[in-house]
N, C-alpha and C positions, 0 to 999 in steps of 0.2 A: 128389622133385622135384630136378632139377640144374641149378642156376643155370649159365648158360654165358657172362654177362658180369659184371664188376665192379660193385659197389654203385655207385648213382648219387645224387645230391644228391636231385633229384625224380622219382620213379617214378610216370608216370601211366597206365601200363598194363602188364599181364602178358601176354607171347606165350608159350603153351605149346605145344611140338609134341609130339604123342600119336602113337605107332606103331600100326599095326594089329595083329591078334592073330598072336602068334608073332615079333612085331618085335623090334628092338634099339633101345633108347634112344639109342644113340649112332650105331651102325653104319648105322642106315635112313636117315639124313641126309648120309652121308658119300660123296663122289664118288669111284668106285672108280679112278678113272684119276689123280686129282690128290692125292687123300687129304684133300682140304679138307671141312671140316663147315659148311656154309652158314650153319646158325643159330649158330654160333661166330665163324666167321671173316669173314663179311660182314654178317649182319642187325644187329649191334649198331651198326656205323658208320651204317647207313641208316637204322634206327628209333630215334631217340635218345629219352631218358627212358622208355624201355620195359625192363623185366627179361624176359631172354630165358630160358626153361627149357624142359629137355624130362622127358617123365614116362616112367618105365620101369615095367611092372608084369608080374608072373609070369602069362603068358598061352600057356603051352605047350598044344598042342592035345591031347595025351596026358598022364596022368599026373594029379599032384594037382589042377592047376587046370582040367583038363578039366570039372569037375563046377561050377565057379562059373558063374554068371548074369551078363548084363550089366549087372544092377544092383548087383551086387557089385563088378565094376570100376569102374561110376560112383561109388558110394560110396567107393571106394578113393582114386578121383581128387578127389572134393571134400575130403575128410578131408586129403590131402596139399597139396593148394592153400591150404586154411585154415590147416594148419600152417605152411605156408611164408610166409604173410603176417604171420601172427602173431609169428613170429619176425622177420621184417623190422622189425616194429613194435618191438617190444623192443629191437632193436640200435639202432634210430634215437633211441629214447627214453635208451639209454645214451650214446650220442654226444652227444646234446644236454645231459646233465648233465655231460659232461667238459668 
């Protein structure tokens, strides 16, 4: 998971962009003409109190990941999202102690 906006006081929702197979976690969301990445450059200003993230995963159609099943990708995504949320909670507790 790659967070695309800064920490906010109260996060009410997670917005996670997931590319298709053989996609790119950043490049798939970039406008080729302006080079603007809408998830980073525009969405956080429109959707406040949301943590905006992109999820990248190894999904090459040939080679090592070609033998993975859809459930493997799903499990990896769920694990990454849980880790991200747990990290956010730990950071929030640390800030509360300061």
